[in-house]
N, C-alpha and C positions, 0 to 999 in steps of 0.2 A: 454793891456798885448799885451806881441811882443810874438809868436807863432817861435819859432825855429824850423826850416827843421835841422834836421839830418842825415849823412851819416853813413855806418855801421863803417868806423873809428872814428866818434864821439861820439861813444856807451857809453863810460864812464861818456858822460856830461848827456847823456839822465837819468843813473843810479841816478847821483848825485840830480837830479832836482826828481824824482820820489822817492827818500832819505829824499828829504826835502818834500815831501808832494804836490808835483807838480804833475799834468795831464800829460802825455804823449802817444800819439799817438803810436801804434806799427805795424808791420807788421805780418800776418801770410798766411798760405798757400789758405787761406777761403778770408779773409777780415779783413781789417785794424781793429783792434781794442784799446779800449781807454783804456789806464791803469792808474791803481790809485795801492796804497801800499793796499791789501786786509783784512789788521788787524785796517787799518787806518781811525777809521770811517769818520771826519772830509775829508777826502780826497775823500771815495766813497761818500758821499753825494754831493760834488762837481761833479760829475761825472754825479749823476743825474741832477744836476741843468745845466752844460756845454751843454748836449744832450736835456733838455726840457724833459725829459723819467718820467713817473708814477712812484712814490716811491715804488709803492706796483708789481715792474717789477722785480722780483729779478736776479742776476747778475750771470755771471759765473766765477769760481775763476781758472786763467789760470797756471799752475805749471808747473815746468823743469823736473819734471818726478814721477814716483811713492813715491818715496819716501818722497819727499816734501810732496805729497798729503797725507798718513799718518798721518802727525801730524794734519788735522782738519777733515778726513774722520774719525767717531767714528766706523768704521768697514770698513775691504775691503775685499769683499765677493770672492766667486772662482769664481761665474761667469765674473766680472769685473776685477779679474785676469787673465782671460782667454783674453777677449776684450784688455785689456792693450798689455799683450804679441804679440797680434796680429795687433794692428792696431795703438799703439802709439809709436814714435809721430806722431799724424794723423787727419785728421778732425770726431773725435770722441768724444762727451762730455757725460760723465758718470754721470748721478745724483745718491749722495747714502747716506744714511741719517749723518748727519753733526757732529763731538765731540762737545758735549753743550759746550759754552761760548768761543770759537776757532776762530767763525766770526760774525762780528758787525750786526744786526738786517738788518741793510742797505743792504748787500749783500744776505741774506737769504729771506728777506721780512718777515720775523718771523717765517718761516716753520722750520721743524725739520730734512731737507733736502737741500743740495748743489750740485752745477753741478762743474764737475773739468771739465778740457781737456787742455791736453798738446799737442801745435801747431808742426808742423811740418816746422818749421823755425828756423835756425840756430843764425838768430837776435834775435828772442826773445826769445829763450833757454838761450843762452849768457845773455843777457839782465837780466833775472830771477835769472841765476844763478848768477850773480853779485852782485844783490841787494841782494841774501839770503832770499827771500818774495815772497810769490806768487802773482798776481795783477788780479785784476776784469779786463772781458777784454771784454766786450759790442762792438758790430759796432761802430765805431769813426767817426757817423754822427749824423747829428739834428734829433732827434727822429719823426717816420712815412718816412722819407727820405729815396730814395735805400740807399744800404749799401755801404760804400766805399772800390772800390777796386782799388785804384791807391792811393799817398800821394797827390795830388791834389785835390781828392774828400775831404780826410777828409779838407785839409787847405779851401777849397771854404765853406764847414761845421764852421767850427770851429776855425778859425783865431780870435785870441784876447780873445779865450776862455780857450785856452789850453796851455802851457809851450812851449810844441816841438811836432815832428813829426818826428819820426823816418823811412826815405825815402829805402824800401826794394824793389821798382819795383812795376811791376803789379803782383797781385795774381794769385797764379796758377790755384786754383778751380772757384772760383766766387761767391761762395755761402754759407752761413754761414755751421759748421758742424754740424751733425745728433746728437741730440739726444737722449738718450738712458735711461729712468728708469728704477734702479735697485733696487728700495727704495722699489719694488710691489710684489706678489707673482709668477706673469710672465711679464717678459721686456715689456716695451712698447717703441715706438718709440713716442718720444712729438713733436721733430722736423727732418724731413727728410732732407736730406745731401749726398753728395756724396756716403757714406756708407749705402746702402741700408738694408732693414730690413730683406731680403733674406743671403745677406753676415753676420751680426749680427748672426740670426738662423743658419746659416750653421756652426760657431765658436763654438756656445754655447752648439748647437746639440737639440734647443727646438724652437717650435716657440715664433714667434717675434709675437706683436699686435703694431698697429698702431693708433693711439689718433686720434680719428674724432669728438669727444666732443666738445665744445662750453665752454667757461671759463665763470661764471655770472659775473654782474659789482660789486657782493660782496665778489667775491672769489678771491683769490691769485694763481697766475696763479703758476704750480709748475716750468715754465722754461721759457726763453725770447719765444717771438713770438708768443704767445697762446693766447691773450688775445686781444691785442692793434691793430691800426689798423698800416702798416709798411708797407715800400718797395714802396709807394709814392708819383709819380711827382705832380706839379700842378694842371697837366691838366688830364682830367680822362682819365682811363686806360679801353680798352675792349679787353677780349679776341678772337681771331679768330678761333674756334678748327678745320675748315676743310678748305685748304690752297686753294679750289677751291670757297669757300665760299668771298675771298678777289674780285675774282671777282664782288659781287653783292655792295660790301661797297661803301656809297656814299663820296667819293673824293672828297677833297676841297682843297685850298691853305693852309687853318687852318690844314690839315689832317698832322698826323705823323704815318708811320709804321715801324714795328719789323719784322722781317722775313729771313728766311734763304734765300742765295745766291741768288739760284736759283728761289723762290716767287719773290723775290723783284723786278729782271729785268726783273717783268711781271707786274708792277706795274708804271701804268703812274702818276708819280710825280716826281717834283725837286728832284734830286740828295741829297738837305739838306735835305728832307723830309720824309730822308727812312735811317733806320738804320742798316745793315748787322748783324744778330747773330751769321754769319760764315757759315758753310757746311752742320753741324750735331746736334744733341741735345746737346753732347758734349762741343761743340762751345757755343750753345746757353744758356750753365751754365752759362760757364763763362763769356758771353758777354750779357748780362740780365741788371746787374745792370747798367754796362754802357750806355747800351741802355735809360732806364729810364734817366739817368741824363746827357745825350745830350741832350735829348727834354726837362726838367725841364729847363734848360735854354736857350728857345724859346719858346720868350715869344708870339711869334703869333701865336704857335701852341695849338690848344682848344683842342686835341681829337688825342689818340695816341693808332692804333690797332697794337695789336700783337698776336704774331704766336702762339696757343697752341699747344700740342703733344697731340697724345691719353694716358690715364691715362696706367702708367706700372711699373713695377722695376725701370727703370732708367729714368722717367720723375716725377715721385714723386716730387723730392726737386724743381724740376722747376717751375712743376704746382703749388707747395702750396704757394712759393714768389707770382708767375703770381698773381694768383688767389687774394692773399692780396691785390695786389698793384691794381687790379682793382675792389676791393671792393666785388667779384662776379658776376660780370658782364662780361656777352657773346656775341657775335655778334646776333642779332637776323634780320631777315629781311622779 
């Protein structure tokens, strides 16, 4: 299959492909998503096949607005309405009860809930509005690999497996959306993102919990990113919790390092063995997946050491993704 690259002026061609049941990757403010009409079970199953994604890993449904979501959500509770008013369009995904029979099992994983998101991206909004139907939107990458933040990343993973990619340039955020479960008594953040639990709590006027439990092998996860290995390049990733510990790392020519610019300048390795995460945590959020992909393309690199940040409200999303990429491995000396 030929994978076409579409500019924003060619969005109508992408709409036609989706309407025909094809798969098209699209930009959002977080990462690139892989689109298929959410009500077309055959197309949705092709998303799993293209990504190599486990079939019990439910998909996010991407909508143009609250009105579109209302056709598939059993109800839109007051909590959801408050969050929609404050954060949509934006990097916040809401887990709600699904209207029975409105979406195929391939989307929901057989659960009575489904996750909805309205991205803050004009191209994607126009795509869905012109299509007149919600689309599924998992990250447009091979399953377990770092999520794509450019159209080039998508092409690298899915060339020949999908019909098209809409090139919207580099994404703004660089980490996937926050997912908050509103189907339970107290709201729970299932996956951290740019919008923090504290910000959600401030809008709702109540405490928001953070999921820390693990999903068992036999259990269907409520949302993406809760059960399976994610974000990992081919070489093992090791988290360096304190910047002073970089001085104790046994560097070799096969070592890759990802760190903020100030720390990177002190590390005695060739420039091609380094990836600059930027000048602060916000930059690191944006550049994390790009760095993991940079080293994934270097067969000479056998270990990747990545700067960690102290756990806190702002570092929650970064450390969530980094710990998954590293399978929990932290530098010990």
